N, CA, C and O atoms as a Maestro MAE file, in Angstrom:
{
 s_m_m2io_version
 :::
 2.0.0
}

f_m_ct {
 s_m_title
 :::
 protein
 m_atom[352] {
  # First column is atom index #
  i_m_mmod_type
  r_m_x_coord
  r_m_y_coord
  r_m_z_coord
  i_m_residue_number
  s_m_chain_name
  s_m_pdb_residue_name
  s_m_pdb_atom_name
  i_m_atomic_number
  :::
  1 25 88.403 -1.965 43.282 1 A "UNK " " N  " 7
  2 3 89.083 -1.097 42.344 1 A "UNK " " CA " 6
  3 2 88.358 -0.622 41.208 1 A "UNK " " C  " 6
  4 15 87.580 -1.325 40.562 1 A "UNK " " O  " 8
  5 25 88.637 0.661 40.953 2 A "UNK " " N  " 7
  6 3 87.816 1.281 39.881 2 A "UNK " " CA " 6
  7 2 88.851 1.827 38.856 2 A "UNK " " C  " 6
  8 15 89.718 2.637 39.184 2 A "UNK " " O  " 8
  9 25 88.711 1.336 37.587 3 A "UNK " " N  " 7
  10 3 89.387 1.714 36.612 3 A "UNK " " CA " 6
  11 2 88.812 2.754 35.740 3 A "UNK " " C  " 6
  12 15 87.870 2.427 35.019 3 A "UNK " " O  " 8
  13 25 89.198 3.811 35.712 4 A "UNK " " N  " 7
  14 3 88.714 4.824 34.852 4 A "UNK " " CA " 6
  15 2 89.508 5.393 33.740 4 A "UNK " " C  " 6
  16 15 90.667 5.772 33.907 4 A "UNK " " O  " 8
  17 25 88.866 5.456 32.561 5 A "UNK " " N  " 7
  18 3 89.590 6.024 31.370 5 A "UNK " " CA " 6
  19 2 88.769 7.435 31.104 5 A "UNK " " C  " 6
  20 15 87.552 7.560 30.969 5 A "UNK " " O  " 8
  21 25 89.779 8.452 31.070 6 A "UNK " " N  " 7
  22 3 89.281 9.809 30.791 6 A "UNK " " CA " 6
  23 2 89.622 9.991 29.504 6 A "UNK " " C  " 6
  24 15 90.825 9.883 29.269 6 A "UNK " " O  " 8
  25 25 88.861 10.253 28.540 7 A "UNK " " N  " 7
  26 3 88.923 10.566 27.121 7 A "UNK " " CA " 6
  27 2 87.999 11.638 26.551 7 A "UNK " " C  " 6
  28 15 87.348 12.336 27.329 7 A "UNK " " O  " 8
  29 25 87.915 11.791 25.327 8 A "UNK " " N  " 7
  30 3 87.067 12.628 24.715 8 A "UNK " " CA " 6
  31 2 86.388 12.139 23.249 8 A "UNK " " C  " 6
  32 15 86.978 11.462 22.406 8 A "UNK " " O  " 8
  33 25 85.342 12.523 23.172 9 A "UNK " " N  " 7
  34 3 84.491 11.869 21.934 9 A "UNK " " CA " 6
  35 2 85.241 12.244 20.784 9 A "UNK " " C  " 6
  36 15 85.374 11.348 19.950 9 A "UNK " " O  " 8
  37 25 85.783 13.385 20.522 10 A "UNK " " N  " 7
  38 3 86.480 13.836 19.328 10 A "UNK " " CA " 6
  39 2 87.848 13.209 19.071 10 A "UNK " " C  " 6
  40 15 88.419 13.359 17.991 10 A "UNK " " O  " 8
  41 25 88.429 12.421 20.200 11 A "UNK " " N  " 7
  42 3 89.786 11.862 19.937 11 A "UNK " " CA " 6
  43 2 89.690 10.439 19.310 11 A "UNK " " C  " 6
  44 15 89.214 9.505 19.955 11 A "UNK " " O  " 8
  45 25 90.096 10.313 18.192 12 A "UNK " " N  " 7
  46 3 90.141 9.210 17.383 12 A "UNK " " CA " 6
  47 2 90.863 8.029 18.254 12 A "UNK " " C  " 6
  48 15 90.286 6.943 18.306 12 A "UNK " " O  " 8
  49 25 91.888 8.171 18.821 13 A "UNK " " N  " 7
  50 3 92.651 7.116 19.548 13 A "UNK " " CA " 6
  51 2 91.649 6.679 20.685 13 A "UNK " " C  " 6
  52 15 91.451 5.485 20.913 13 A "UNK " " O  " 8
  53 25 91.082 7.589 21.323 14 A "UNK " " N  " 7
  54 3 90.224 7.061 22.479 14 A "UNK " " CA " 6
  55 2 88.910 6.277 21.795 14 A "UNK " " C  " 6
  56 15 88.568 5.291 22.448 14 A "UNK " " O  " 8
  57 25 88.302 6.478 20.880 15 A "UNK " " N  " 7
  58 3 87.257 5.950 20.210 15 A "UNK " " CA " 6
  59 2 87.799 4.446 19.813 15 A "UNK " " C  " 6
  60 15 87.091 3.456 19.998 15 A "UNK " " O  " 8
  61 25 88.946 4.378 19.326 16 A "UNK " " N  " 7
  62 3 89.555 2.999 18.981 16 A "UNK " " CA " 6
  63 2 89.912 2.447 20.250 16 A "UNK " " C  " 6
  64 15 89.925 1.216 20.255 16 A "UNK " " O  " 8
  65 25 90.186 2.969 21.256 17 A "UNK " " N  " 7
  66 3 90.514 2.398 22.519 17 A "UNK " " CA " 6
  67 2 89.380 1.682 23.288 17 A "UNK " " C  " 6
  68 15 89.451 0.602 23.874 17 A "UNK " " O  " 8
  69 25 88.399 2.448 23.174 18 A "UNK " " N  " 7
  70 3 87.156 1.965 24.025 18 A "UNK " " CA " 6
  71 2 86.723 0.618 24.047 18 A "UNK " " C  " 6
  72 15 86.607 -0.026 25.089 18 A "UNK " " O  " 8
  73 25 86.472 0.165 22.872 19 A "UNK " " N  " 7
  74 3 85.939 -1.498 22.913 19 A "UNK " " CA " 6
  75 2 86.858 -2.269 23.714 19 A "UNK " " C  " 6
  76 15 86.426 -3.066 24.548 19 A "UNK " " O  " 8
  77 25 88.197 -2.079 23.510 20 A "UNK " " N  " 7
  78 3 89.209 -3.077 24.183 20 A "UNK " " CA " 6
  79 2 89.137 -2.741 25.722 20 A "UNK " " C  " 6
  80 15 89.139 -3.674 26.526 20 A "UNK " " O  " 8
  81 25 89.077 -1.503 26.132 21 A "UNK " " N  " 7
  82 3 89.003 -1.178 27.320 21 A "UNK " " CA " 6
  83 2 87.800 -1.788 28.252 21 A "UNK " " C  " 6
  84 15 87.830 -2.049 29.454 21 A "UNK " " O  " 8
  85 25 86.862 -1.914 27.424 22 A "UNK " " N  " 7
  86 3 85.567 -2.622 28.306 22 A "UNK " " CA " 6
  87 2 85.734 -4.123 28.013 22 A "UNK " " C  " 6
  88 15 85.131 -4.907 28.746 22 A "UNK " " O  " 8
  89 25 86.355 -4.510 27.198 23 A "UNK " " N  " 7
  90 3 86.776 -6.072 26.983 23 A "UNK " " CA " 6
  91 2 87.860 -6.580 28.143 23 A "UNK " " C  " 6
  92 15 87.985 -7.779 28.392 23 A "UNK " " O  " 8
  93 25 88.510 -5.711 28.721 24 A "UNK " " N  " 7
  94 3 89.368 -5.903 29.872 24 A "UNK " " CA " 6
  95 2 88.545 -6.136 31.094 24 A "UNK " " C  " 6
  96 15 88.943 -6.895 31.978 24 A "UNK " " O  " 8
  97 25 87.366 -5.480 31.169 25 A "UNK " " N  " 7
  98 3 86.553 -5.610 32.297 25 A "UNK " " CA " 6
  99 2 86.084 -7.233 32.507 25 A "UNK " " C  " 6
  100 15 85.748 -7.720 33.587 25 A "UNK " " O  " 8
  101 25 86.135 -7.818 31.441 26 A "UNK " " N  " 7
  102 3 85.791 -9.218 31.609 26 A "UNK " " CA " 6
  103 2 86.813 -9.964 32.132 26 A "UNK " " C  " 6
  104 15 86.499 -10.945 32.806 26 A "UNK " " O  " 8
  105 25 88.105 -9.678 31.945 27 A "UNK " " N  " 7
  106 3 89.303 -10.204 32.650 27 A "UNK " " CA " 6
  107 2 89.561 -9.963 34.048 27 A "UNK " " C  " 6
  108 15 90.281 -10.668 34.756 27 A "UNK " " O  " 8
  109 25 88.878 -8.836 34.442 28 A "UNK " " N  " 7
  110 3 89.067 -8.250 35.950 28 A "UNK " " CA " 6
  111 2 87.657 -8.015 36.348 28 A "UNK " " C  " 6
  112 15 87.189 -6.876 36.360 28 A "UNK " " O  " 8
  113 25 86.962 -9.076 36.676 29 A "UNK " " N  " 7
  114 3 85.522 -8.895 37.214 29 A "UNK " " CA " 6
  115 2 85.467 -8.366 38.607 29 A "UNK " " C  " 6
  116 15 84.387 -7.984 39.059 29 A "UNK " " O  " 8
  117 25 86.566 -8.317 39.324 30 A "UNK " " N  " 7
  118 3 86.590 -7.627 40.699 30 A "UNK " " CA " 6
  119 2 86.735 -6.322 40.600 30 A "UNK " " C  " 6
  120 15 86.584 -5.724 41.665 30 A "UNK " " O  " 8
  121 25 87.028 -5.552 39.488 31 A "UNK " " N  " 7
  122 3 87.228 -4.330 39.201 31 A "UNK " " CA " 6
  123 2 85.979 -3.721 38.376 31 A "UNK " " C  " 6
  124 15 85.289 -4.351 37.574 31 A "UNK " " O  " 8
  125 25 85.827 -2.316 38.752 32 A "UNK " " N  " 7
  126 3 84.701 -1.749 38.025 32 A "UNK " " CA " 6
  127 2 85.357 -0.780 36.817 32 A "UNK " " C  " 6
  128 15 86.316 -0.089 37.160 32 A "UNK " " O  " 8
  129 25 84.974 -0.702 35.650 33 A "UNK " " N  " 7
  130 3 85.563 -0.251 34.662 33 A "UNK " " CA " 6
  131 2 84.596 1.132 34.123 33 A "UNK " " C  " 6
  132 15 83.485 0.924 33.635 33 A "UNK " " O  " 8
  133 25 85.018 2.224 34.234 34 A "UNK " " N  " 7
  134 3 84.326 3.386 33.932 34 A "UNK " " CA " 6
  135 2 84.899 4.258 32.817 34 A "UNK " " C  " 6
  136 15 86.123 4.383 32.829 34 A "UNK " " O  " 8
  137 25 84.202 4.893 31.839 35 A "UNK " " N  " 7
  138 3 84.636 5.677 30.758 35 A "UNK " " CA " 6
  139 2 83.967 6.969 30.915 35 A "UNK " " C  " 6
  140 15 82.743 7.098 30.938 35 A "UNK " " O  " 8
  141 25 84.888 7.999 31.029 36 A "UNK " " N  " 7
  142 3 84.346 9.387 31.270 36 A "UNK " " CA " 6
  143 2 85.003 10.207 30.172 36 A "UNK " " C  " 6
  144 15 86.216 10.215 29.961 36 A "UNK " " O  " 8
  145 25 84.042 10.934 29.454 37 A "UNK " " N  " 7
  146 3 84.245 11.935 28.507 37 A "UNK " " CA " 6
  147 2 84.644 13.127 29.259 37 A "UNK " " C  " 6
  148 15 83.875 13.500 30.145 37 A "UNK " " O  " 8
  149 25 85.841 13.857 29.025 38 A "UNK " " N  " 7
  150 3 86.280 14.841 29.835 38 A "UNK " " CA " 6
  151 2 85.390 16.312 29.751 38 A "UNK " " C  " 6
  152 15 85.472 17.281 30.506 38 A "UNK " " O  " 8
  153 25 84.551 16.125 28.609 39 A "UNK " " N  " 7
  154 3 83.756 17.304 28.394 39 A "UNK " " CA " 6
  155 2 82.202 17.070 28.806 39 A "UNK " " C  " 6
  156 15 81.552 17.838 29.516 39 A "UNK " " O  " 8
  157 25 81.744 15.895 28.240 40 A "UNK " " N  " 7
  158 3 80.360 15.561 28.727 40 A "UNK " " CA " 6
  159 2 80.212 15.130 30.038 40 A "UNK " " C  " 6
  160 15 79.091 15.156 30.546 40 A "UNK " " O  " 8
  161 25 81.267 14.700 30.721 41 A "UNK " " N  " 7
  162 3 81.198 14.177 32.159 41 A "UNK " " CA " 6
  163 2 82.022 15.021 33.025 41 A "UNK " " C  " 6
  164 15 82.575 14.571 34.029 41 A "UNK " " O  " 8
  165 25 82.127 16.476 32.577 42 A "UNK " " N  " 7
  166 3 82.964 17.349 33.317 42 A "UNK " " CA " 6
  167 2 82.921 17.366 34.914 42 A "UNK " " C  " 6
  168 15 83.862 17.503 35.696 42 A "UNK " " O  " 8
  169 25 81.375 17.164 35.211 43 A "UNK " " N  " 7
  170 3 81.103 17.228 36.582 43 A "UNK " " CA " 6
  171 2 81.877 16.052 37.342 43 A "UNK " " C  " 6
  172 15 82.331 16.193 38.478 43 A "UNK " " O  " 8
  173 25 81.966 15.031 36.689 44 A "UNK " " N  " 7
  174 3 82.601 13.745 37.368 44 A "UNK " " CA " 6
  175 2 84.072 13.764 37.304 44 A "UNK " " C  " 6
  176 15 84.730 13.114 38.117 44 A "UNK " " O  " 8
  177 25 84.641 14.498 36.353 45 A "UNK " " N  " 7
  178 3 85.915 14.576 36.051 45 A "UNK " " CA " 6
  179 2 86.601 15.633 37.132 45 A "UNK " " C  " 6
  180 15 87.724 15.445 37.600 45 A "UNK " " O  " 8
  181 25 85.946 16.521 37.389 46 A "UNK " " N  " 7
  182 3 86.251 17.362 38.317 46 A "UNK " " CA " 6
  183 2 87.472 18.277 38.008 46 A "UNK " " C  " 6
  184 15 87.637 18.826 36.919 46 A "UNK " " O  " 8
  185 25 88.298 18.384 39.054 47 A "UNK " " N  " 7
  186 3 89.709 19.158 39.016 47 A "UNK " " CA " 6
  187 2 90.861 18.287 38.284 47 A "UNK " " C  " 6
  188 15 91.949 18.798 38.018 47 A "UNK " " O  " 8
  189 25 90.567 17.000 37.990 48 A "UNK " " N  " 7
  190 3 91.634 16.249 37.279 48 A "UNK " " CA " 6
  191 2 92.237 16.896 36.123 48 A "UNK " " C  " 6
  192 15 91.515 17.455 35.297 48 A "UNK " " O  " 8
  193 25 93.432 16.865 36.005 49 A "UNK " " N  " 7
  194 3 94.095 17.564 34.784 49 A "UNK " " CA " 6
  195 2 94.478 16.461 33.826 49 A "UNK " " C  " 6
  196 15 95.333 15.629 34.130 49 A "UNK " " O  " 8
  197 25 93.862 16.454 32.702 50 A "UNK " " N  " 7
  198 3 94.067 15.542 31.667 50 A "UNK " " CA " 6
  199 2 94.846 16.260 30.561 50 A "UNK " " C  " 6
  200 15 94.381 17.270 30.031 50 A "UNK " " O  " 8
  201 25 95.956 15.775 30.234 51 A "UNK " " N  " 7
  202 3 96.764 16.497 29.202 51 A "UNK " " CA " 6
  203 2 96.912 15.615 27.812 51 A "UNK " " C  " 6
  204 15 97.103 16.154 26.722 51 A "UNK " " O  " 8
  205 25 96.805 14.260 27.987 52 A "UNK " " N  " 7
  206 3 97.037 13.278 26.962 52 A "UNK " " CA " 6
  207 2 95.749 12.309 26.969 52 A "UNK " " C  " 6
  208 15 94.958 12.288 27.912 52 A "UNK " " O  " 8
  209 25 95.630 11.560 25.889 53 A "UNK " " N  " 7
  210 3 94.589 10.414 25.962 53 A "UNK " " CA " 6
  211 2 95.358 9.321 25.539 53 A "UNK " " C  " 6
  212 15 96.389 9.392 24.870 53 A "UNK " " O  " 8
  213 25 94.714 8.122 26.032 54 A "UNK " " N  " 7
  214 3 94.057 8.198 27.065 54 A "UNK " " CA " 6
  215 2 94.679 8.202 28.473 54 A "UNK " " C  " 6
  216 15 95.762 7.654 28.682 54 A "UNK " " O  " 8
  217 25 94.022 8.789 29.374 55 A "UNK " " N  " 7
  218 3 94.409 8.987 30.681 55 A "UNK " " CA " 6
  219 2 93.755 8.010 31.693 55 A "UNK " " C  " 6
  220 15 92.533 8.092 31.821 55 A "UNK " " O  " 8
  221 25 94.316 7.254 32.297 56 A "UNK " " N  " 7
  222 3 93.732 6.218 33.199 56 A "UNK " " CA " 6
  223 2 93.997 6.701 34.679 56 A "UNK " " C  " 6
  224 15 95.037 7.228 35.074 56 A "UNK " " O  " 8
  225 25 92.949 6.445 35.373 57 A "UNK " " N  " 7
  226 3 92.780 6.579 36.812 57 A "UNK " " CA " 6
  227 2 92.383 5.348 37.348 57 A "UNK " " C  " 6
  228 15 91.378 4.775 36.930 57 A "UNK " " O  " 8
  229 25 93.196 4.826 38.374 58 A "UNK " " N  " 7
  230 3 92.956 3.676 39.161 58 A "UNK " " CA " 6
  231 2 92.793 3.960 40.633 58 A "UNK " " C  " 6
  232 15 93.697 4.532 41.243 58 A "UNK " " O  " 8
  233 25 91.777 3.618 41.178 59 A "UNK " " N  " 7
  234 3 91.477 3.920 42.727 59 A "UNK " " CA " 6
  235 2 90.869 2.624 43.375 59 A "UNK " " C  " 6
  236 15 90.235 1.761 42.768 59 A "UNK " " O  " 8
  237 25 91.181 2.638 44.747 60 A "UNK " " N  " 7
  238 3 90.742 1.729 45.575 60 A "UNK " " CA " 6
  239 2 90.224 2.372 46.860 60 A "UNK " " C  " 6
  240 15 91.031 2.748 47.710 60 A "UNK " " O  " 8
  241 25 88.848 2.517 47.042 61 A "UNK " " N  " 7
  242 3 88.275 3.401 47.815 61 A "UNK " " CA " 6
  243 2 88.748 4.839 47.614 61 A "UNK " " C  " 6
  244 15 88.543 5.402 46.539 61 A "UNK " " O  " 8
  245 25 89.368 5.437 48.611 62 A "UNK " " N  " 7
  246 3 89.536 6.910 48.447 62 A "UNK " " CA " 6
  247 2 91.138 6.970 48.028 62 A "UNK " " C  " 6
  248 15 91.732 8.035 47.858 62 A "UNK " " O  " 8
  249 25 91.708 5.746 47.897 63 A "UNK " " N  " 7
  250 3 93.190 5.820 47.488 63 A "UNK " " CA " 6
  251 2 93.506 5.851 45.877 63 A "UNK " " C  " 6
  252 15 93.088 5.033 45.057 63 A "UNK " " O  " 8
  253 25 94.125 6.689 45.685 64 A "UNK " " N  " 7
  254 3 94.539 6.729 44.087 64 A "UNK " " CA " 6
  255 2 95.775 5.889 43.830 64 A "UNK " " C  " 6
  256 15 96.825 6.321 44.307 64 A "UNK " " O  " 8
  257 25 95.803 4.889 43.229 65 A "UNK " " N  " 7
  258 3 96.684 3.872 42.988 65 A "UNK " " CA " 6
  259 2 97.516 4.400 41.715 65 A "UNK " " C  " 6
  260 15 98.726 4.175 41.726 65 A "UNK " " O  " 8
  261 25 96.990 5.050 40.676 66 A "UNK " " N  " 7
  262 3 97.560 5.358 39.393 66 A "UNK " " CA " 6
  263 2 96.719 6.367 38.767 66 A "UNK " " C  " 6
  264 15 95.491 6.290 38.748 66 A "UNK " " O  " 8
  265 25 97.549 7.533 38.139 67 A "UNK " " N  " 7
  266 3 96.733 8.477 37.412 67 A "UNK " " CA " 6
  267 2 97.763 9.109 36.362 67 A "UNK " " C  " 6
  268 15 98.680 9.845 36.724 67 A "UNK " " O  " 8
  269 25 97.571 8.819 35.266 68 A "UNK " " N  " 7
  270 3 98.269 9.292 34.075 68 A "UNK " " CA " 6
  271 2 97.954 8.847 32.844 68 A "UNK " " C  " 6
  272 15 97.153 7.918 32.736 68 A "UNK " " O  " 8
  273 25 98.516 9.423 31.751 69 A "UNK " " N  " 7
  274 3 98.373 8.890 30.473 69 A "UNK " " CA " 6
  275 2 99.052 7.382 30.197 69 A "UNK " " C  " 6
  276 15 100.068 7.057 30.811 69 A "UNK " " O  " 8
  277 25 98.475 6.569 29.317 70 A "UNK " " N  " 7
  278 3 99.064 5.351 28.846 70 A "UNK " " CA " 6
  279 2 98.951 5.324 27.528 70 A "UNK " " C  " 6
  280 15 97.996 5.827 26.934 70 A "UNK " " O  " 8
  281 25 100.058 4.649 26.888 71 A "UNK " " N  " 7
  282 3 99.952 4.382 25.440 71 A "UNK " " CA " 6
  283 2 98.547 3.774 25.066 71 A "UNK " " C  " 6
  284 15 97.984 3.178 25.985 71 A "UNK " " O  " 8
  285 25 97.932 3.833 23.917 72 A "UNK " " N  " 7
  286 3 96.693 3.170 23.710 72 A "UNK " " CA " 6
  287 2 96.642 1.896 23.261 72 A "UNK " " C  " 6
  288 15 95.964 1.491 22.316 72 A "UNK " " O  " 8
  289 25 97.513 1.146 24.090 73 A "UNK " " N  " 7
  290 3 97.590 -0.389 23.788 73 A "UNK " " CA " 6
  291 2 97.076 -1.055 25.102 73 A "UNK " " C  " 6
  292 15 97.596 -0.818 26.192 73 A "UNK " " O  " 8
  293 25 96.094 -1.847 24.942 74 A "UNK " " N  " 7
  294 3 95.402 -2.638 26.104 74 A "UNK " " CA " 6
  295 2 96.270 -3.384 27.046 74 A "UNK " " C  " 6
  296 15 96.063 -3.453 28.258 74 A "UNK " " O  " 8
  297 25 97.428 -4.035 26.302 75 A "UNK " " N  " 7
  298 3 98.536 -4.889 27.018 75 A "UNK " " CA " 6
  299 2 99.039 -4.015 28.141 75 A "UNK " " C  " 6
  300 15 99.219 -4.593 29.212 75 A "UNK " " O  " 8
  301 25 99.322 -2.597 28.076 76 A "UNK " " N  " 7
  302 3 99.934 -1.804 29.143 76 A "UNK " " CA " 6
  303 2 99.024 -1.690 30.207 76 A "UNK " " C  " 6
  304 15 99.496 -1.915 31.321 76 A "UNK " " O  " 8
  305 25 97.694 -1.360 30.128 77 A "UNK " " N  " 7
  306 3 96.676 -1.465 31.114 77 A "UNK " " CA " 6
  307 2 96.542 -2.747 31.793 77 A "UNK " " C  " 6
  308 15 96.478 -2.774 33.022 77 A "UNK " " O  " 8
  309 25 96.495 -3.805 31.099 78 A "UNK " " N  " 7
  310 3 96.370 -5.050 31.623 78 A "UNK " " CA " 6
  311 2 97.537 -5.198 32.687 78 A "UNK " " C  " 6
  312 15 97.327 -5.395 33.884 78 A "UNK " " O  " 8
  313 25 98.746 -5.085 32.131 79 A "UNK " " N  " 7
  314 3 100.045 -5.152 33.076 79 A "UNK " " CA " 6
  315 2 99.848 -4.321 34.309 79 A "UNK " " C  " 6
  316 15 100.115 -4.815 35.405 79 A "UNK " " O  " 8
  317 25 99.426 -3.164 34.213 80 A "UNK " " N  " 7
  318 3 99.302 -2.098 35.168 80 A "UNK " " CA " 6
  319 2 98.451 -2.686 36.275 80 A "UNK " " C  " 6
  320 15 98.795 -2.739 37.455 80 A "UNK " " O  " 8
  321 25 97.266 -3.138 35.759 81 A "UNK " " N  " 7
  322 3 96.154 -3.702 36.709 81 A "UNK " " CA " 6
  323 2 96.609 -4.794 37.544 81 A "UNK " " C  " 6
  324 15 96.463 -4.831 38.765 81 A "UNK " " O  " 8
  325 25 97.201 -5.739 36.788 82 A "UNK " " N  " 7
  326 3 97.768 -6.950 37.507 82 A "UNK " " CA " 6
  327 2 98.908 -6.547 38.538 82 A "UNK " " C  " 6
  328 15 98.912 -7.122 39.626 82 A "UNK " " O  " 8
  329 25 99.870 -5.599 38.259 83 A "UNK " " N  " 7
  330 3 100.874 -5.209 39.019 83 A "UNK " " CA " 6
  331 2 100.148 -4.700 40.426 83 A "UNK " " C  " 6
  332 15 100.482 -5.126 41.532 83 A "UNK " " O  " 8
  333 25 99.173 -3.787 40.217 84 A "UNK " " N  " 7
  334 3 98.489 -3.185 41.324 84 A "UNK " " CA " 6
  335 2 97.850 -4.295 42.143 84 A "UNK " " C  " 6
  336 15 97.985 -4.331 43.366 84 A "UNK " " O  " 8
  337 25 97.198 -5.141 41.510 85 A "UNK " " N  " 7
  338 3 96.588 -6.247 42.425 85 A "UNK " " CA " 6
  339 2 97.529 -6.973 43.013 85 A "UNK " " C  " 6
  340 15 97.241 -7.391 44.135 85 A "UNK " " O  " 8
  341 25 98.654 -7.266 42.548 86 A "UNK " " N  " 7
  342 3 99.728 -8.156 43.257 86 A "UNK " " CA " 6
  343 2 100.246 -7.361 44.446 86 A "UNK " " C  " 6
  344 15 100.606 -7.952 45.464 86 A "UNK " " O  " 8
  345 25 100.296 -5.939 44.335 87 A "UNK " " N  " 7
  346 3 100.938 -5.179 45.550 87 A "UNK " " CA " 6
  347 2 100.003 -5.083 46.554 87 A "UNK " " C  " 6
  348 15 100.425 -4.752 47.662 87 A "UNK " " O  " 8
  349 25 98.533 -5.352 46.383 88 A "UNK " " N  " 7
  350 3 97.574 -5.161 47.486 88 A "UNK " " CA " 6
  351 2 97.464 -6.424 48.043 88 A "UNK " " C  " 6
  352 15 96.723 -6.611 49.008 88 A "UNK " " O  " 8
  :::
 }
 m_bond[351] {
  # First column is bond index #
  i_m_from
  i_m_to
  i_m_order
  :::
  1 1 2 1
  2 2 3 1
  3 3 4 2
  4 3 5 1
  5 5 6 1
  6 6 7 1
  7 7 8 2
  8 7 9 1
  9 9 10 1
  10 10 11 1
  11 11 12 2
  12 11 13 1
  13 13 14 1
  14 14 15 1
  15 15 16 2
  16 15 17 1
  17 17 18 1
  18 18 19 1
  19 19 20 2
  20 19 21 1
  21 21 22 1
  22 22 23 1
  23 23 24 2
  24 23 25 1
  25 25 26 1
  26 26 27 1
  27 27 28 2
  28 27 29 1
  29 29 30 1
  30 30 31 1
  31 31 32 2
  32 31 33 1
  33 33 34 1
  34 34 35 1
  35 35 36 2
  36 35 37 1
  37 37 38 1
  38 38 39 1
  39 39 40 2
  40 39 41 1
  41 41 42 1
  42 42 43 1
  43 43 44 2
  44 43 45 1
  45 45 46 1
  46 46 47 1
  47 47 48 2
  48 47 49 1
  49 49 50 1
  50 50 51 1
  51 51 52 2
  52 51 53 1
  53 53 54 1
  54 54 55 1
  55 55 56 2
  56 55 57 1
  57 57 58 1
  58 58 59 1
  59 59 60 2
  60 59 61 1
  61 61 62 1
  62 62 63 1
  63 63 64 2
  64 63 65 1
  65 65 66 1
  66 66 67 1
  67 67 68 2
  68 67 69 1
  69 69 70 1
  70 70 71 1
  71 71 72 2
  72 71 73 1
  73 73 74 1
  74 74 75 1
  75 75 76 2
  76 75 77 1
  77 77 78 1
  78 78 79 1
  79 79 80 2
  80 79 81 1
  81 81 82 1
  82 82 83 1
  83 83 84 2
  84 83 85 1
  85 85 86 1
  86 86 87 1
  87 87 88 2
  88 87 89 1
  89 89 90 1
  90 90 91 1
  91 91 92 2
  92 91 93 1
  93 93 94 1
  94 94 95 1
  95 95 96 2
  96 95 97 1
  97 97 98 1
  98 98 99 1
  99 99 100 2
  100 99 101 1
  101 101 102 1
  102 102 103 1
  103 103 104 2
  104 103 105 1
  105 105 106 1
  106 106 107 1
  107 107 108 2
  108 107 109 1
  109 109 110 1
  110 110 111 1
  111 111 112 2
  112 111 113 1
  113 113 114 1
  114 114 115 1
  115 115 116 2
  116 115 117 1
  117 117 118 1
  118 118 119 1
  119 119 120 2
  120 119 121 1
  121 121 122 1
  122 122 123 1
  123 123 124 2
  124 123 125 1
  125 125 126 1
  126 126 127 1
  127 127 128 2
  128 127 129 1
  129 129 130 1
  130 130 131 1
  131 131 132 2
  132 131 133 1
  133 133 134 1
  134 134 135 1
  135 135 136 2
  136 135 137 1
  137 137 138 1
  138 138 139 1
  139 139 140 2
  140 139 141 1
  141 141 142 1
  142 142 143 1
  143 143 144 2
  144 143 145 1
  145 145 146 1
  146 146 147 1
  147 147 148 2
  148 147 149 1
  149 149 150 1
  150 150 151 1
  151 151 152 2
  152 151 153 1
  153 153 154 1
  154 154 155 1
  155 155 156 2
  156 155 157 1
  157 157 158 1
  158 158 159 1
  159 159 160 2
  160 159 161 1
  161 161 162 1
  162 162 163 1
  163 163 164 2
  164 163 165 1
  165 165 166 1
  166 166 167 1
  167 167 168 2
  168 167 169 1
  169 169 170 1
  170 170 171 1
  171 171 172 2
  172 171 173 1
  173 173 174 1
  174 174 175 1
  175 175 176 2
  176 175 177 1
  177 177 178 1
  178 178 179 1
  179 179 180 2
  180 179 181 1
  181 181 182 1
  182 182 183 1
  183 183 184 2
  184 183 185 1
  185 185 186 1
  186 186 187 1
  187 187 188 2
  188 187 189 1
  189 189 190 1
  190 190 191 1
  191 191 192 2
  192 191 193 1
  193 193 194 1
  194 194 195 1
  195 195 196 2
  196 195 197 1
  197 197 198 1
  198 198 199 1
  199 199 200 2
  200 199 201 1
  201 201 202 1
  202 202 203 1
  203 203 204 2
  204 203 205 1
  205 205 206 1
  206 206 207 1
  207 207 208 2
  208 207 209 1
  209 209 210 1
  210 210 211 1
  211 211 212 2
  212 211 213 1
  213 213 214 1
  214 214 215 1
  215 215 216 2
  216 215 217 1
  217 217 218 1
  218 218 219 1
  219 219 220 2
  220 219 221 1
  221 221 222 1
  222 222 223 1
  223 223 224 2
  224 223 225 1
  225 225 226 1
  226 226 227 1
  227 227 228 2
  228 227 229 1
  229 229 230 1
  230 230 231 1
  231 231 232 2
  232 231 233 1
  233 233 234 1
  234 234 235 1
  235 235 236 2
  236 235 237 1
  237 237 238 1
  238 238 239 1
  239 239 240 2
  240 239 241 1
  241 241 242 1
  242 242 243 1
  243 243 244 2
  244 243 245 1
  245 245 246 1
  246 246 247 1
  247 247 248 2
  248 247 249 1
  249 249 250 1
  250 250 251 1
  251 251 252 2
  252 251 253 1
  253 253 254 1
  254 254 255 1
  255 255 256 2
  256 255 257 1
  257 257 258 1
  258 258 259 1
  259 259 260 2
  260 259 261 1
  261 261 262 1
  262 262 263 1
  263 263 264 2
  264 263 265 1
  265 265 266 1
  266 266 267 1
  267 267 268 2
  268 267 269 1
  269 269 270 1
  270 270 271 1
  271 271 272 2
  272 271 273 1
  273 273 274 1
  274 274 275 1
  275 275 276 2
  276 275 277 1
  277 277 278 1
  278 278 279 1
  279 279 280 2
  280 279 281 1
  281 281 282 1
  282 282 283 1
  283 283 284 2
  284 283 285 1
  285 285 286 1
  286 286 287 1
  287 287 288 2
  288 287 289 1
  289 289 290 1
  290 290 291 1
  291 291 292 2
  292 291 293 1
  293 293 294 1
  294 294 295 1
  295 295 296 2
  296 295 297 1
  297 297 298 1
  298 298 299 1
  299 299 300 2
  300 299 301 1
  301 301 302 1
  302 302 303 1
  303 303 304 2
  304 303 305 1
  305 305 306 1
  306 306 307 1
  307 307 308 2
  308 307 309 1
  309 309 310 1
  310 310 311 1
  311 311 312 2
  312 311 313 1
  313 313 314 1
  314 314 315 1
  315 315 316 2
  316 315 317 1
  317 317 318 1
  318 318 319 1
  319 319 320 2
  320 319 321 1
  321 321 322 1
  322 322 323 1
  323 323 324 2
  324 323 325 1
  325 325 326 1
  326 326 327 1
  327 327 328 2
  328 327 329 1
  329 329 330 1
  330 330 331 1
  331 331 332 2
  332 331 333 1
  333 333 334 1
  334 334 335 1
  335 335 336 2
  336 335 337 1
  337 337 338 1
  338 338 339 1
  339 339 340 2
  340 339 341 1
  341 341 342 1
  342 342 343 1
  343 343 344 2
  344 343 345 1
  345 345 346 1
  346 346 347 1
  347 347 348 2
  348 347 349 1
  349 349 350 1
  350 350 351 1
  351 351 352 2
  :::
 }
}
C-alpha cells in the first residue's frame, strides 16, 4: 500500500499536516508514505487533479483505493487506512 499526500509548499495547512503524516508511517510499517509537492514534483503528480489540500491517494499495486481531499486531521487518514486494510 502506498499512501501519498499531494500538497504544495505554499500551503500552510499542508506544512502543518506534514509532520503528523510521516508520524503515521510508524503506525503502518507495511505501507509506504510519500509526500508530493504538486509543483515541485509535477512530473510524478502527472494528470491527477488536485483541487483541495491535503489530497490523499492510496494505491495497492495498480489499484487506486482512494483519491480525494481529506480534512487536515490525522485521525481521518488513520481511520481510512485501517478501513482499507480491513477490506483487503
